[in-house]
Each structure stands twice: as C-alpha cells, then as structure tokens.
All heavy atoms as an XYZ file, in Angstrom:
907
protein
N      -2.842    -25.343     50.127
C      -2.962    -23.962     50.519
C      -2.516    -23.655     51.947
O      -2.500    -22.492     52.314
C      -4.389    -23.495     50.301
C      -4.745    -23.489     48.833
C      -5.630    -24.411     48.301
C      -4.172    -22.567     47.986
C      -5.960    -24.394     46.967
C      -4.491    -22.549     46.642
C      -5.384    -23.459     46.135
O      -5.701    -23.440     44.815
N      -2.191    -24.637     52.769
C      -1.782    -24.296     54.129
C      -0.512    -23.442     54.174
O      -0.304    -22.713     55.127
C      -1.543    -25.643     54.801
C      -2.052    -26.683     53.900
C      -2.294    -26.064     52.564
N       0.339    -23.527     53.169
C       1.538    -22.695     53.132
C       1.269    -21.353     52.462
O       1.853    -20.348     52.812
C       2.666    -23.401     52.370
C       3.218    -24.666     52.984
C       4.229    -25.308     52.048
C       3.852    -24.372     54.322
N       0.396    -21.346     51.494
C       0.144    -20.144     50.711
C      -0.577    -19.067     51.512
O      -0.210    -17.889     51.455
C      -0.661    -20.498     49.455
C      -0.947    -19.348     48.499
C       0.346    -18.734     47.998
C      -1.780    -19.847     47.332
N      -1.579    -19.437     52.264
C      -2.384    -18.449     52.981
C      -1.544    -17.594     53.935
O      -1.607    -16.361     53.867
C      -3.527    -19.131     53.723
C      -4.459    -18.169     54.404
C      -5.590    -18.907     55.084
C      -6.506    -17.968     55.830
N      -7.564    -18.712     56.514
N      -0.726    -18.180     54.817
C       0.085    -17.330     55.704
C       1.069    -16.456     54.935
O       1.324    -15.321     55.317
C       0.829    -18.320     56.597
C       0.115    -19.597     56.469
C      -0.577    -19.592     55.148
N       1.610    -16.982     53.844
C       2.557    -16.201     53.062
C       1.880    -14.981     52.442
O       2.416    -13.877     52.465
C       3.184    -17.077     51.968
C       4.359    -16.421     51.286
S       5.247    -17.564     50.229
C       4.324    -17.372     48.719
N       0.686    -15.153     51.908
C      -0.048    -14.045     51.295
C      -0.446    -13.026     52.364
O      -0.279    -11.819     52.166
C      -1.289    -14.564     50.534
C      -2.197    -13.430     50.119
C      -0.854    -15.370     49.324
N      -0.941    -13.496     53.487
C      -1.347    -12.581     54.556
C      -0.146    -11.783     55.046
O      -0.223    -10.562     55.225
C      -2.032    -13.346     55.710
C      -2.244    -12.450     56.924
C      -3.357    -13.930     55.237
N       0.996    -12.443     55.248
C       2.199    -11.730     55.685
C       2.618    -10.689     54.659
O       3.006     -9.573     55.006
C       3.347    -12.713     55.934
C       3.209    -13.489     57.207
C       4.393    -14.425     57.395
C       4.258    -15.243     58.645
N       5.405    -16.138     58.853
N       2.560    -11.050     53.391
C       2.936    -10.104     52.337
C       2.035     -8.873     52.373
O       2.509     -7.739     52.291
C       2.871    -10.770     50.963
C       3.121     -9.823     49.844
N       4.380     -9.356     49.544
C       2.271     -9.230     48.973
C       4.303     -8.516     48.523
N       3.024     -8.419     48.163
N       0.742     -9.085     52.511
C      -0.204     -7.962     52.544
C       0.065     -7.084     53.771
O       0.107     -5.857     53.664
C      -1.660     -8.474     52.531
C      -1.971     -9.074     51.158
C      -2.634     -7.351     52.878
C      -3.283     -9.828     51.087
N       0.271     -7.696     54.919
C       0.517     -6.920     56.128
C       1.822     -6.132     56.036
O       1.925     -5.036     56.584
C       0.543     -7.831     57.358
C      -0.796     -8.457     57.750
C      -0.599     -9.438     58.892
C      -1.821     -7.398     58.108
N       2.810     -6.674     55.353
C       4.099     -5.987     55.223
C       4.064     -4.856     54.203
O       4.844     -3.922     54.310
C       5.178     -6.984     54.804
C       5.575     -7.946     55.875
C       6.648     -8.877     55.345
N       6.897     -9.942     56.281
C       7.245    -11.181     55.947
N       7.394    -11.499     54.681
N       7.448    -12.085     56.862
N       3.210     -4.953     53.212
C       3.286     -4.005     52.100
C       2.156     -2.995     52.036
O       2.358     -1.882     51.574
C       3.346     -4.750     50.755
O       2.192     -5.572     50.621
C       4.597     -5.600     50.654
N       0.968     -3.353     52.464
C      -0.170     -2.427     52.371
C      -0.097     -1.372     53.473
O       0.506     -1.580     54.517
C      -1.486     -3.197     52.457
C      -1.702     -4.149     51.309
C      -1.737     -3.461     49.953
O      -2.384     -2.417     49.807
O      -1.090     -3.983     49.028
N      -0.708     -0.250     53.218
C      -0.745      0.870     54.162
C       0.665      1.241     54.623
O       0.914      1.453     55.811
C      -1.643      0.548     55.360
C      -3.098      0.230     55.036
C      -3.824     -0.255     56.270
C      -3.793      1.450     54.456
N       1.577      1.281     53.668
C       2.979      1.661     53.922
C       3.629      0.796     55.000
O       4.500      1.236     55.737
C       3.072      3.132     54.281
N       3.196     -0.434     55.105
C       3.799     -1.371     56.052
C       3.409     -1.133     57.496
O       4.010     -1.700     58.404
N       2.384     -0.302     57.736
C       2.006      0.037     59.107
C       1.480     -1.160     59.901
O       1.429     -1.121     61.124
C       0.964      1.162     59.109
O      -0.211      0.751     58.444
N       1.085     -2.221     59.210
C       0.592     -3.413     59.897
C       1.649     -4.516     59.998
O       1.348     -5.629     60.385
C      -0.654     -3.944     59.184
C      -1.824     -2.965     59.094
C      -2.948     -3.561     58.266
C      -2.313     -2.584     60.469
N       2.888     -4.187     59.658
C       3.981     -5.165     59.671
C       4.115     -5.857     61.020
O       4.420     -7.038     61.089
C       5.286     -4.468     59.302
C       6.516     -5.335     59.353
C       7.711     -4.541     58.923
N       7.540     -4.200     57.529
C       8.295     -4.641     56.550
N       9.296     -5.416     56.804
N       8.074     -4.307     55.312
N       3.880     -5.139     62.105
C       4.037     -5.709     63.441
C       3.127     -6.912     63.677
O       3.418     -7.757     64.515
C       3.794     -4.635     64.499
C       2.411     -4.053     64.460
C       1.973     -3.018     63.684
C       1.282     -4.497     65.206
N       0.639     -2.785     63.895
C       0.179     -3.675     64.835
C       1.070     -5.499     66.145
C      -1.085     -3.832     65.366
C      -0.190     -5.657     66.673
C      -1.262     -4.827     66.293
N       2.038     -7.012     62.918
C       1.118     -8.140     63.086
C       1.672     -9.445     62.515
O       1.183    -10.517     62.857
C      -0.222     -7.838     62.409
C      -1.111     -6.815     63.097
C      -2.300     -6.482     62.207
C      -1.571     -7.330     64.437
N       2.671     -9.376     61.641
C       3.168    -10.608     61.018
C       3.772    -11.559     62.038
O       3.743    -12.764     61.842
C       4.194    -10.312     59.911
O       5.318     -9.621     60.468
C       3.589     -9.501     58.793
N       4.302    -11.045     63.136
C       4.863    -11.908     64.170
C       3.827    -12.808     64.812
O       4.127    -13.920     65.247
N       2.597    -12.368     64.860
C       1.540    -13.172     65.486
C       1.065    -14.310     64.596
O       0.310    -15.167     65.036
C       0.357    -12.280     65.856
O      -0.248    -11.758     64.686
N       1.519    -14.325     63.341
C       1.098    -15.394     62.423
C       1.943    -16.648     62.557
O       1.663    -17.651     61.938
C       1.150    -14.895     60.981
C       0.190    -13.768     60.658
C       0.430    -13.281     59.239
C      -1.246    -14.223     60.821
N       2.990    -16.595     63.329
C       3.832    -17.770     63.496
C       4.919    -17.821     62.447
O       4.916    -17.073     61.481
N       5.827    -18.730     62.650
C       6.959    -18.857     61.746
C       6.729    -19.897     60.678
O       5.695    -19.954     60.039
N       7.681    -20.768     60.555
C       7.612    -21.796     59.518
C       6.462    -22.744     59.792
O       6.038    -22.936     60.919
C       8.942    -22.528     59.447
C      10.058    -21.572     59.040
C      11.369    -22.275     58.895
C      12.413    -21.268     58.456
N      13.693    -21.849     58.267
N       5.992    -23.383     58.752
C       4.765    -24.161     58.829
C       4.999    -25.649     59.076
O       4.352    -26.482     58.479
C       3.963    -23.969     57.543
C       3.540    -22.545     57.305
C       2.581    -22.074     58.371
O       1.639    -22.755     58.703
N       2.824    -20.897     58.911
N       5.930    -25.980     59.918
C       6.138    -27.379     60.261
C       7.123    -28.061     59.333
O       7.465    -27.562     58.278
N       7.577    -29.239     59.723
C       8.630    -29.924     58.981
C       8.156    -30.717     57.766
O       8.964    -31.113     56.937
C       9.219    -30.869     60.030
C       8.054    -31.183     60.920
C       7.239    -29.906     60.963
N       6.865    -30.961     57.626
C       6.395    -31.865     56.578
C       6.785    -31.437     55.164
O       7.329    -32.240     54.421
C       4.876    -32.068     56.675
C       4.413    -32.744     57.931
C       4.243    -31.764     59.093
O       4.191    -30.541     58.853
O       4.172    -32.236     60.230
N       6.527    -30.195     54.745
C       6.900    -29.822     53.372
C       8.408    -29.893     53.132
O       8.853    -30.398     52.105
C       6.388    -28.387     53.235
C       5.333    -28.248     54.267
C       5.755    -29.136     55.394
N       9.192    -29.407     54.082
C      10.647    -29.441     53.920
C      11.164    -30.879     53.909
O      12.069    -31.217     53.145
C      11.325    -28.635     55.022
N      10.590    -31.730     54.747
C      11.012    -33.135     54.773
C      10.682    -33.832     53.461
O      11.500    -34.595     52.930
C      10.348    -33.861     55.942
N       9.502    -33.564     52.923
C       9.129    -34.163     51.646
C      10.064    -33.689     50.533
O      10.528    -34.491     49.718
C       7.682    -33.820     51.292
C       7.273    -34.367     49.951
C       6.974    -35.712     49.804
C       7.217    -33.550     48.839
C       6.621    -36.230     48.568
C       6.864    -34.060     47.598
C       6.562    -35.397     47.464
N      10.359    -32.411     50.511
C      11.253    -31.873     49.492
C      12.655    -32.454     49.658
O      13.303    -32.821     48.669
C      11.284    -30.351     49.568
C      11.982    -29.630     48.431
C      11.394    -30.021     47.078
C      11.886    -28.129     48.618
N      13.119    -32.579     50.888
C      14.443    -33.152     51.148
C      14.531    -34.605     50.673
O      15.595    -35.061     50.248
C      14.781    -33.056     52.629
N      13.426    -35.328     50.711
C      13.402    -36.705     50.205
C      13.434    -36.743     48.681
O      13.942    -37.693     48.086
C      12.129    -37.424     50.669
C      12.085    -37.748     52.135
C      10.748    -38.357     52.533
O      10.003    -38.816     51.645
O      10.449    -38.365     53.741
N      12.894    -35.736     48.034
C      12.772    -35.697     46.576
C      14.049    -35.231     45.889
O      14.379    -35.711     44.799
C      11.604    -34.767     46.182
O      10.433    -35.203     46.865
C      11.358    -34.769     44.695
N      14.775    -34.316     46.504
C      15.947    -33.714     45.856
C      17.041    -34.711     45.466
O      17.612    -34.583     44.382
C      16.513    -32.594     46.730
C      15.597    -31.382     46.913
C      16.256    -30.345     47.813
C      15.197    -30.777     45.580
N      17.352    -35.733     46.279
C      18.381    -36.691     45.850
C      18.002    -37.418     44.555
O      18.863    -37.697     43.717
C      18.495    -37.673     47.013
C      17.950    -36.961     48.187
C      16.925    -36.006     47.650
N      16.731    -37.720     44.391
C      16.274    -38.391     43.175
C      16.457    -37.496     41.965
O      16.904    -37.943     40.906
C      14.787    -38.795     43.314
O      14.648    -39.604     44.481
C      14.294    -39.549     42.102
N      16.128    -36.228     42.117
C      16.308    -35.281     41.012
C      17.788    -35.114     40.676
O      18.170    -35.111     39.503
C      15.691    -33.922     41.369
C      14.182    -33.887     41.507
C      13.729    -32.533     42.046
C      13.507    -34.199     40.176
N      18.616    -34.999     41.694
C      20.060    -34.843     41.477
C      20.620    -36.043     40.711
O      21.397    -35.887     39.767
C      20.775    -34.698     42.831
C      22.283    -34.602     42.745
C      22.802    -33.230     42.350
O      22.011    -32.287     42.221
O      24.023    -33.118     42.169
N      20.211    -37.231     41.105
C      20.713    -38.450     40.461
C      20.245    -38.571     39.010
O      20.930    -39.195     38.187
C      20.263    -39.675     41.252
N      19.124    -37.965     38.685
C      18.573    -38.077     37.330
C      19.223    -37.122     36.337
O      19.078    -37.297     35.125
C      17.067    -37.832     37.370
N      19.949    -36.129     36.811
C      20.582    -35.159     35.905
C      21.818    -35.804     35.292
O      22.733    -36.209     35.993
C      20.925    -33.852     36.643
C      19.648    -33.201     37.163
C      21.672    -32.893     35.726
C      19.869    -31.985     38.044
N      21.840    -35.852     33.959
C      22.908    -36.532     33.224
C      23.699    -35.527     32.386
O      23.757    -35.628     31.167
C      22.290    -37.607     32.318
C      23.346    -38.491     31.670
O      24.441    -38.640     32.254
O      23.071    -39.009     30.576
N      24.275    -34.556     33.023
C      24.964    -33.470     32.335
C      24.459    -32.163     32.893
O      23.958    -32.125     34.014
N      24.492    -31.108     32.119
C      23.909    -29.873     32.652
C      22.384    -29.964     32.745
O      21.759    -29.228     33.497
C      24.341    -28.799     31.662
C      24.705    -29.511     30.412
C      25.122    -30.900     30.819
N      21.799    -30.886     31.963
C      20.344    -31.059     31.947
C      20.009    -32.528     32.191
O      20.881    -33.392     32.196
C      19.763    -30.580     30.618
C      20.110    -29.144     30.317
C      21.024    -28.821     29.327
C      19.541    -28.111     31.048
C      21.357    -27.497     29.069
C      19.870    -26.786     30.795
C      20.779    -26.490     29.809
O      21.110    -25.181     29.557
N      18.737    -32.816     32.365
C      18.321    -34.183     32.680
C      18.706    -35.182     31.593
O      19.075    -36.315     31.894
C      16.812    -34.254     32.953
C      16.459    -33.795     34.332
C      15.999    -32.509     34.545
C      16.608    -34.635     35.419
C      15.686    -32.070     35.826
C      16.297    -34.204     36.696
C      15.839    -32.916     36.901
N      18.628    -34.787     30.335
C      18.963    -35.716     29.250
C      20.314    -35.417     28.611
O      20.546    -35.745     27.455
C      17.857    -35.702     28.190
C      16.501    -36.218     28.676
C      15.475    -36.158     27.549
C      16.602    -37.641     29.213
N      21.196    -34.785     29.364
C      22.540    -34.541     28.850
C      22.769    -33.088     28.489
O      22.485    -32.180     29.265
N      23.266    -32.880     27.262
C      23.693    -31.551     26.840
C      22.548    -30.646     26.402
O      22.709    -29.427     26.345
C      24.703    -31.674     25.700
N      21.417    -31.225     26.064
C      20.305    -30.431     25.538
C      19.161    -30.332     26.541
O      18.745    -31.337     27.129
C      19.781    -31.038     24.235
C      20.836    -31.019     23.167
O      21.517    -30.027     22.967
N      20.994    -32.150     22.480
N      18.629    -29.119     26.672
C      17.498    -28.901     27.557
C      16.255    -29.597     26.999
O      16.071    -29.662     25.787
C      17.227    -27.397     27.687
C      16.237    -27.057     28.760
S      15.808    -25.288     28.888
C      17.311    -24.453     28.536
N      15.438    -30.115     27.905
C      14.200    -30.765     27.496
C      13.056    -30.303     28.412
O      13.257    -29.509     29.325
C      14.345    -32.288     27.549
S      14.542    -32.945     29.217
N      11.880    -30.814     28.141
C      10.705    -30.433     28.922
C      10.895    -30.747     30.406
O      10.448    -29.979     31.272
C       9.458    -31.152     28.379
C       8.224    -30.832     29.171
C       7.562    -29.623     28.984
C       7.732    -31.713     30.114
C       6.435    -29.309     29.720
C       6.609    -31.409     30.857
C       5.963    -30.204     30.658
O       4.849    -29.900     31.397
N      11.548    -31.837     30.723
C      11.753    -32.214     32.126
C      12.517    -31.130     32.879
O      12.188    -30.823     34.036
C      12.494    -33.540     32.212
N      13.509    -30.539     32.249
C      14.284    -29.478     32.897
C      13.399    -28.284     33.236
O      13.424    -27.767     34.354
C      15.424    -29.016     31.976
C      16.356    -30.140     31.607
O      16.962    -30.735     32.512
O      16.463    -30.433     30.405
N      12.616    -27.856     32.264
C      11.739    -26.701     32.459
C      10.659    -27.018     33.487
O      10.337    -26.192     34.342
C      11.123    -26.255     31.115
C      10.137    -25.123     31.306
C      12.229    -25.856     30.133
N      10.120    -28.212     33.431
C       9.075    -28.613     34.361
C       9.592    -28.653     35.794
O       8.966    -28.109     36.708
C       8.527    -29.978     33.947
O       7.534    -30.390     34.826
N      10.730    -29.279     35.998
C      11.308    -29.357     37.343
C      11.642    -27.949     37.834
O      11.363    -27.596     38.985
C      12.549    -30.275     37.378
C      13.332    -30.102     38.666
C      12.131    -31.724     37.203
N      12.220    -27.132     36.970
C      12.548    -25.756     37.349
C      11.292    -25.011     37.797
O      11.281    -24.365     38.843
C      13.211    -25.019     36.180
C      13.318    -23.544     36.412
C      14.273    -23.029     37.274
C      12.458    -22.665     35.780
C      14.364    -21.653     37.508
C      12.538    -21.298     35.997
C      13.498    -20.794     36.865
N      10.236    -25.095     37.007
C       9.014    -24.352     37.317
C       8.409    -24.790     38.653
O       8.048    -23.952     39.485
C       7.996    -24.524     36.193
N       8.323    -26.080     38.863
C       7.717    -26.589     40.100
C       8.612    -26.290     41.305
O       8.141    -25.816     42.346
C       7.431    -28.105     39.983
C       7.019    -28.690     41.317
C       6.373    -28.354     38.928
N       9.899    -26.549     41.165
C      10.814    -26.325     42.273
C      10.925    -24.837     42.597
O      10.987    -24.452     43.762
C      12.188    -26.918     41.953
C      13.154    -27.106     43.105
C      12.510    -27.854     44.255
C      14.397    -27.825     42.620
N      10.915    -23.988     41.589
C      10.967    -22.534     41.805
C       9.749    -22.082     42.623
O       9.870    -21.292     43.555
C      10.983    -21.822     40.448
C      10.876    -20.330     40.468
C      12.202    -19.594     40.731
N      12.517    -19.554     42.131
C      13.656    -19.961     42.697
N      14.632    -20.445     41.974
N      13.861    -19.896     43.977
N       8.577    -22.602     42.267
C       7.362    -22.253     43.012
C       7.464    -22.713     44.466
O       7.096    -21.986     45.377
C       6.128    -22.882     42.356
C       5.761    -22.279     41.034
C       5.222    -20.865     41.145
O       4.486    -20.569     42.106
O       5.542    -20.059     40.264
N       7.958    -23.918     44.674
C       8.101    -24.433     46.042
C       9.081    -23.603     46.856
O       8.802    -23.232     47.994
C       8.585    -25.884     46.022
S       7.375    -27.055     45.433
N      10.223    -23.305     46.268
C      11.276    -22.606     47.008
C      10.938    -21.154     47.303
O      11.603    -20.523     48.120
C      12.604    -22.715     46.250
C      13.164    -24.136     46.159
C      14.403    -24.167     45.283
C      13.457    -24.705     47.534
N       9.901    -20.619     46.674
C       9.470    -19.256     46.975
C       8.735    -19.168     48.311
O       8.592    -18.077     48.859
C       8.564    -18.710     45.867
C       9.359    -18.252     44.659
O      10.586    -18.039     44.784
O       8.752    -18.093     43.589
N       8.281    -20.302     48.852
C       7.620    -20.291     50.150
C       8.641    -20.010     51.244
O       9.777    -20.492     51.194
C       6.924    -21.624     50.436
C       5.653    -21.805     49.654
C       5.613    -22.651     48.553
C       4.499    -21.125     50.009
C       4.435    -22.819     47.834
C       3.326    -21.289     49.299
C       3.306    -22.138     48.208
O       2.152    -22.295     47.504
N       8.219    -19.254     52.249
C       9.116    -18.858     53.330
C       9.637    -20.027     54.151
O      10.668    -19.904     54.809
C       8.406    -17.869     54.251
C       8.128    -16.544     53.599
C       7.374    -15.592     54.508
O       6.951    -15.996     55.607
O       7.212    -14.441     54.102
N       8.960    -21.138     54.130
C       9.379    -22.256     54.981
C      10.574    -23.010     54.404
O      11.102    -23.903     55.049
C       8.208    -23.207     55.221
S       7.599    -24.030     53.741
N      10.998    -22.652     53.190
C      12.136    -23.329     52.569
C      13.354    -22.416     52.513
O      13.246    -21.266     52.119
C      11.801    -23.780     51.142
C      10.707    -24.800     51.075
C       9.530    -24.521     50.409
C      10.846    -26.040     51.668
C       8.509    -25.449     50.335
C       9.835    -26.982     51.607
C       8.661    -26.686     50.941
N      14.488    -22.949     52.876
C      15.762    -22.247     52.743
C      16.438    -22.797     51.485
O      17.055    -23.856     51.514
C      16.624    -22.483     53.978
C      17.971    -21.779     53.906
O      18.331    -21.236     52.837
O      18.672    -21.781     54.930
N      16.288    -22.080     50.385
C      16.768    -22.567     49.087
C      18.255    -22.899     49.109
O      18.672    -23.951     48.620
C      16.482    -21.529     48.000
C      16.939    -21.952     46.631
C      16.543    -20.979     45.552
O      15.805    -20.020     45.815
O      16.979    -21.199     44.408
N      19.057    -22.021     49.669
C      20.505    -22.242     49.695
C      20.851    -23.517     50.441
O      21.619    -24.346     49.955
C      21.212    -21.036     50.335
O      20.856    -19.854     49.607
C      22.717    -21.203     50.308
N      20.264    -23.696     51.606
C      20.554    -24.886     52.413
C      20.034    -26.155     51.746
O      20.714    -27.186     51.752
C      19.936    -24.740     53.800
N      18.847    -26.075     51.149
C      18.281    -27.268     50.506
C      19.074    -27.704     49.280
O      19.244    -28.890     49.031
C      16.830    -27.022     50.110
C      15.808    -27.147     51.232
C      14.460    -26.612     50.784
C      15.677    -28.588     51.676
N      19.552    -26.758     48.491
C      20.247    -27.113     47.250
C      21.755    -27.329     47.423
O      22.397    -27.869     46.530
C      20.004    -26.039     46.187
C      18.565    -25.909     45.689
C      18.462    -24.805     44.648
C      18.054    -27.228     45.127
N      22.306    -26.929     48.554
C      23.752    -27.040     48.766
C      24.297    -28.455     48.532
O      25.316    -28.618     47.867
C      24.140    -26.550     50.157
C      25.644    -26.427     50.350
S      26.100    -25.795     51.977
C      25.262    -24.216     51.966
N      23.634    -29.513     49.001
C      24.176    -30.858     48.773
C      23.960    -31.375     47.341
O      24.388    -32.481     47.032
C      23.408    -31.735     49.757
C      22.638    -30.830     50.639
C      22.524    -29.521     49.942
N      23.306    -30.593     46.504
C      22.939    -31.049     45.158
C      23.466    -30.072     44.110
O      22.722    -29.252     43.567
C      21.414    -31.208     45.048
C      20.867    -32.010     46.200
C      20.178    -31.406     47.237
C      21.095    -33.386     46.261
C      19.714    -32.150     48.301
C      20.639    -34.131     47.321
C      19.944    -33.509     48.347
O      19.495    -34.248     49.411
N      24.756    -30.147     43.798
C      25.368    -29.155     42.889
C      24.801    -29.175     41.475
O      24.668    -28.117     40.848
C      26.852    -29.526     42.892
C      26.909    -30.933     43.381
C      25.721    -31.120     44.273
N      24.445    -30.349     40.968
C      23.880    -30.390     39.603
C      22.507    -29.736     39.566
O      22.191    -28.983     38.639
C      23.809    -31.835     39.086
C      25.172    -32.470     38.861
C      25.086    -33.813     38.177
C      24.546    -34.884     39.096
N      24.556    -36.225     38.486
N      21.704    -29.991     40.569
C      20.367    -29.394     40.640
C      20.475    -27.880     40.869
O      19.741    -27.103     40.250
C      19.553    -30.057     41.746
C      18.079    -29.708     41.826
C      17.362    -29.990     40.509
C      17.422    -30.498     42.952
N      21.391    -27.466     41.728
C      21.600    -26.026     41.960
C      22.052    -25.334     40.674
O      21.575    -24.232     40.358
C      22.623    -25.814     43.072
N      22.931    -25.972     39.919
C      23.398    -25.401     38.650
C      22.259    -25.326     37.633
O      22.125    -24.329     36.902
C      24.561    -26.217     38.095
N      21.443    -26.360     37.581
C      20.290    -26.359     36.679
C      19.347    -25.216     37.032
O      18.889    -24.472     36.155
C      19.539    -27.692     36.762
C      18.219    -27.754     36.002
C      18.480    -27.954     34.513
C      17.339    -28.854     36.537
N      19.052    -25.047     38.312
C      18.153    -23.980     38.741
C      18.734    -22.610     38.399
O      18.016    -21.743     37.892
C      17.876    -24.091     40.246
C      17.090    -25.316     40.660
S      15.434    -25.390     39.960
C      14.649    -24.035     40.830
N      20.018    -22.404     38.647
C      20.651    -21.119     38.341
C      20.641    -20.844     36.840
O      20.371    -19.719     36.400
C      22.076    -21.101     38.883
N      20.915    -21.872     36.040
C      20.934    -21.733     34.589
C      19.557    -21.346     34.058
O      19.410    -20.384     33.291
C      21.407    -23.042     33.952
C      21.463    -22.976     32.437
O      21.989    -21.983     31.895
O      20.970    -23.927     31.797
N      18.537    -22.070     34.478
C      17.195    -21.775     33.987
C      16.640    -20.479     34.570
O      15.855    -19.788     33.912
C      16.254    -22.951     34.251
C      16.569    -24.185     33.403
C      15.640    -25.323     33.731
C      16.489    -23.863     31.926
N      17.055    -20.134     35.764
C      16.659    -18.840     36.343
C      17.185    -17.709     35.461
O      16.451    -16.776     35.120
C      17.224    -18.709     37.757
C      16.774    -17.485     38.502
C      15.456    -17.689     39.224
O      15.234    -18.762     39.784
O      14.646    -16.753     39.198
N      18.454    -17.806     35.072
C      19.052    -16.775     34.222
C      18.393    -16.738     32.841
O      18.126    -15.668     32.297
C      20.549    -17.019     34.091
N      18.139    -17.902     32.278
C      17.549    -17.968     30.936
C      16.106    -17.489     30.906
O      15.636    -17.004     29.888
C      17.640    -19.396     30.386
C      19.044    -19.773     30.002
C      19.130    -21.173     29.475
C      20.569    -21.442     29.055
N      20.803    -22.787     28.640
N      15.394    -17.637     32.001
C      13.975    -17.288     32.009
C      13.685    -15.917     32.617
O      12.555    -15.444     32.527
C      13.184    -18.357     32.766
O      13.553    -18.365     34.135
N      14.664    -15.273     33.205
C      14.433    -14.032     33.955
C      13.748    -12.949     33.128
O      12.764    -12.343     33.575
C      15.739    -13.514     34.543
N      14.235    -12.694     31.919
C      13.638    -11.610     31.132
C      12.204    -11.963     30.718
O      11.326    -11.104     30.713
C      14.493    -11.279     29.910
O      14.548    -12.377     29.032
N      11.965    -13.218     30.387
C      10.614    -13.638     30.003
C       9.658    -13.512     31.192
O       8.546    -13.014     31.052
C      10.629    -15.075     29.482
C       9.282    -15.531     29.032
C       8.698    -15.310     27.818
C       8.325    -16.280     29.805
N       7.438    -15.875     27.778
C       7.187    -16.475     28.986
C       8.318    -16.793     31.085
C       6.062    -17.166     29.410
C       7.199    -17.477     31.514
C       6.086    -17.668     30.682
N      10.107    -13.953     32.366
C       9.267    -13.866     33.560
C       8.978    -12.400     33.889
O       7.836    -12.039     34.180
C       9.915    -14.606     34.750
C       9.894    -16.109     34.488
C       9.216    -14.262     36.061
C      10.669    -16.939     35.476
N       9.997    -11.544     33.826
C       9.785    -10.122     34.091
C       8.769     -9.524     33.125
O       7.904     -8.735     33.517
C      11.102     -9.355     34.002
C      12.057     -9.693     35.127
O      11.613    -10.255     36.154
O      13.257     -9.396     34.979
N       8.870     -9.902     31.873
C       7.938     -9.401     30.855
C       6.510     -9.865     31.157
O       5.564     -9.082     31.075
C       8.385     -9.883     29.477
C       7.466     -9.470     28.354
C       7.874    -10.098     27.026
O       8.493    -11.158     26.992
N       7.527     -9.440     25.948
N       6.334    -11.138     31.478
C       5.004    -11.673     31.782
C       4.398    -11.003     33.015
O       3.227    -10.676     33.044
C       5.059    -13.187     32.004
C       5.479    -13.998     30.795
C       4.414    -14.106     29.789
N       3.287    -14.850     30.329
C       2.125    -14.985     29.732
N       1.915    -14.444     28.569
N       1.154    -15.654     30.300
N       5.196    -10.815     34.037
C       4.711    -10.161     35.259
C       4.280     -8.727     34.936
O       3.227     -8.279     35.377
C       5.788    -10.196     36.369
C       5.410     -9.292     37.532
C       6.002    -11.629     36.852
N       5.102     -8.011     34.177
C       4.779     -6.628     33.840
C       3.482     -6.524     33.032
O       2.704     -5.593     33.224
C       5.931     -6.003     33.064
N       3.253     -7.460     32.173
C       2.064     -7.406     31.310
C       0.806     -7.965     31.947
O      -0.299     -7.510     31.654
C       2.313     -8.194     30.029
C       3.181     -7.500     29.047
C       3.216     -8.286     27.756
N       4.149     -7.690     26.833
C       4.538     -8.269     25.720
N       4.087     -9.467     25.408
N       5.383     -7.667     24.916
N       0.935     -8.989     32.776
C      -0.240     -9.748     33.186
C      -0.523     -9.797     34.685
O      -1.459    -10.457     35.098
C      -0.137    -11.175     32.651
C       0.025    -11.229     31.172
N      -0.991    -10.887     30.299
C       1.093    -11.555     30.397
C      -0.568    -11.022     29.051
N       0.688    -11.422     29.084
N       0.315     -9.156     35.487
C       0.040     -9.171     36.917
C      -0.031     -7.741     37.416
O       0.456     -6.820     36.785
C       1.120     -9.941     37.672
C       1.070    -11.425     37.354
C       2.087    -12.215     38.150
O       2.818    -11.657     38.948
N       2.128    -13.499     37.934
N      -0.614     -7.574     38.592
C      -0.792     -6.241     39.157
C       0.535     -5.625     39.507
O       1.414     -6.154     39.962
C      -1.672     -6.311     40.412
C      -3.005     -6.909     40.135
C      -3.373     -8.107     40.695
C      -3.899     -6.273     39.289
C      -4.618     -8.671     40.446
C      -5.138     -6.824     39.027
C      -5.492     -8.028     39.616
C-alpha cells in the first residue's frame, strides 16, 4: 500500500471539489523511490524471454498471458512507473500488453460501468 495511498490521495485532491485542492498534490512528493521500478525492471527481461510467439505458449492465448497482463496492467497504472520507457526494450511484452488491452477494453469498460462508482 505504500504506492497506493499517495496515488489515491492525489486523485481525490485533483478531482473532488472541482479540483480546488489540486495545489496540495505538490506537497505529497513525487515518485515513491526506486525500489518498485527496480524490481519491475529486473522482472521484465524474464517475461520477455518467456514469450514464444505472440503469447507465452505460442500462437494461442493461455492463462499465463491474461495473468501477466492483469498484474502488469495494475502495476503500470501507478504514477511511479513510466510504461512506455519500461516496455520499450521488450517488444514482445509490449505487443502482448497492447493486444490484450485492445481485446479486454470493452469488457473492462462494461465492468467499470456496472460495478464501480
């Protein structure tokens, strides 16, 4: 939760009361240190090497593809990660993320509309 709390607080300050408290977000500090980004940077080469085609097991999507997409998507939504810079050296992983993002977009939009505020 050390990354989640500042992100949620910043979001609330930027959006509630017509953004009138936006100026306070600067006092919360910037990125949350190098540890999460360093850990992710160590993990990405392993994921890239494991992709054997457009998906982890070749031509057909499997649970591993969806699982990696879901976890990595959640991680990359944090402000401390620069998705473009992190995925640039990993073209297979970037392609996998883009493919699954496109395939899941309508389902995610539907779930958000039905089940979230």
